[in-house]
Every structure is written in C-alpha cells, then in structure tokens.
C-alpha positions, 0 to 999 in steps of 0.5 A: 600273767596277763590275760585280756577279756573285755574293755570296761568303758568306751569314754574313759581310756582303759585297757582289758582286764588283766588276770594276775596269777602268782604263788606266795610261799608262807612260812609255817603254813600247814600242809593242809593249806598248801594249794589254797587259792585266793581271788582278790578284787579291789577298787570297784568304784561302782558309781555309774562312770568308773565301772560298767555292769558288763565289765563287772559281770565278766570279772565275776565270771572269771573269778568263779572260773578259778574255783577259789577257796577264798575271795577277798575284796579290798575296799572302795566299792563306791566313790561318793554317794553310797546308794549304788552299793545296793545295786552293786551287791546284786552283782557281787552276790554271784561271786562263789568260793568254798570258804566264803568272801571277806572284805575290808573297807576303803577310804571312799566307803567311809567318807560320806555320812552313813556310808560305812554302815550302808556299805557294811550292811549291804555287803553283809546281806549277801554273805560278805564278812566285812572285817573292821579291826577284826580277825576271822578264821575261814582257813582255820586257826593256823592261818588267821585272816585280819581285816583292818579299819581304813588307814584314813579313819580314826579307828585304824588299830593294828596294835589292838588287833594284831597283838591278839595273835601269837607271833608264831602263827602266820596270817594274812592282813587286809588293809586297803591303803598300801601305806600301812605296810610301813607301820605293819612292819612291827608285826608279822604279816605273811601277806598283806593284800591292798588296793587304793592306788589303781596302780597309779593308772598311768605306767611309763614304759621302762620307768614305772608308775607315773606318780613315782616320777611326779613325786620325784619331780616334786622335790625339785619344785619350790614349795610355794609352787607345788600346790599349783601344779596339776596332779602334784598335790593329788598324788602326794595326798593319795599315797606316800609310798608310790613305789608300792603302787602295784604288784608284790613287794617286800617291806621289811620282813613282810610281803605286800601285794597291791591290786590295781583295781577294777574301776577307772577314773578319768582321764583313764589308764595307760599301760596299767590295766584293771586287775583280778588277782589269783594267789596260790599259797605254798609252804615256804621251805 
C-alpha cells in the first residue's frame, strides 16, 4: 500500500513518500523467523540537491515506527563527491532495528577515488555492517544475508560468495543493481533486494516505467541516431532490464524486489513516488 507523509523537494518535481508493505513467502524458512520484519531504504543520493534533511528525517522516523527486526540499505548513499557521507551518517545513526543494519554499496558509492573506503568507514562508524561479497547471519545460520559487490565494479563475485552456501539453505541477497538478477538465476536466491533504478522516475499511467517505452523505441531508431536522442543512451547505460524497474518480480526460480529509492534526480518524479519498503517474511507452504 502507499501512504503519504511529506514532499522531499520544492524545486524538483517529486511526490510524497510511499510506504510499500508486502509479505514474502520463503521456502524452508524456520518457524522462528516467520513474521520477521525488514525495512529497506535505497538510493538516498545525499548531495544537497536530491534529498532534503527534513524528508530523510521523516523517512527514518517512519522506519523506526515499524519496529523492524532488520534494516537493509541497498546503495547509492552519495552521488558524486563522497564528503557528504559524514553528514549523512549523523542522520542514519538514528535508525533502529533489533538485529542490526546491513548494507551493500551502489555504483555511485565507488565511482570517485577513495569513495568506497570513505562511505564504508562512515557507515561502519555508526554500526552499519557493509557487505562486499560477504555473508552475515543477523537472523541466524538458517537464513544467511549475502551482500554483493556492485555489479559495475570489477569485484562483483557471486560465484565465490554464493557457492559457500548449502543450496538447501534459504538466503536473502543484497545487490544494488537489479540487472544482476539475470546472473543470479544460477543460484538459489529466495529474495534479492535491489535499488538503482529510482523506479525509472517517470511512470506512464496504464503503461509502466518510462524507460521501458524508451528502450522499445530504441529498436525502431537507426543505430547512427540513437546516441543523439535525449535519454535514449542514458537509459540503456543505466540498466538493461527496465521491466524490473520497481516492485516484486519472479526471475526464473528467484524473487527480486526493487525499491524506487528516496533521492530524486532532476527533472524529477512523475507517478513514481520515493519509497520505504516494509517486508514481512512468511513460511512458504
């Protein structure tokens, strides 16, 4: 469901925060973990333009009101210059959860020199565990949490990481870019949590995310002209599978959930509100 709270920016077209609540059935989920509540936040882009302090503070307050067992952050905490991360963590330190806060990094978090280390160090200072091709067990050995390196990094390594797990054991995977779901079909992924897309930022009523239409138009345009048409090249570079721009998707035998993010790029959002996700785990019967 979608619930409104406050508008994030006045000068960029956006919409009120949407609280997306869903229940996810996990095969082989231990009975003790049924009812586990996970809050996901993504794509903050804390750069002084894409997200206001007021909007972030209210998003954190709403997250805490959900009393989550686990908080998951799925990347792009900054946009370009990594220095705002030091101010961002002063806000994020007020996030609360019973089992901790876990994060993966996005492409913007590693793009600039030393950004990866600065972002990781800042999040670590406030107790956020950043997973980079790592496995953690905040919910116990019967439901591992896997965090992968960003897809666009040279260190993206699902082979080494996921092969450490027994295929009979369910797991949740954090991977910033939803395109990785295509590759991850080789392994069991009971739930992949991603961001990156901002939902496409523009949704065409009755059709879907705007970039899906742009990609379809691309095939009818001569290759020699494609790079000269606004947004055509950019959409193709950002993501291949725009049909996974937001929400829940079945990818082979795996489940993928894509959060639309909190931050907003200019010119803004249209029928594509920023999102806070609340997921409740259930045992699959």
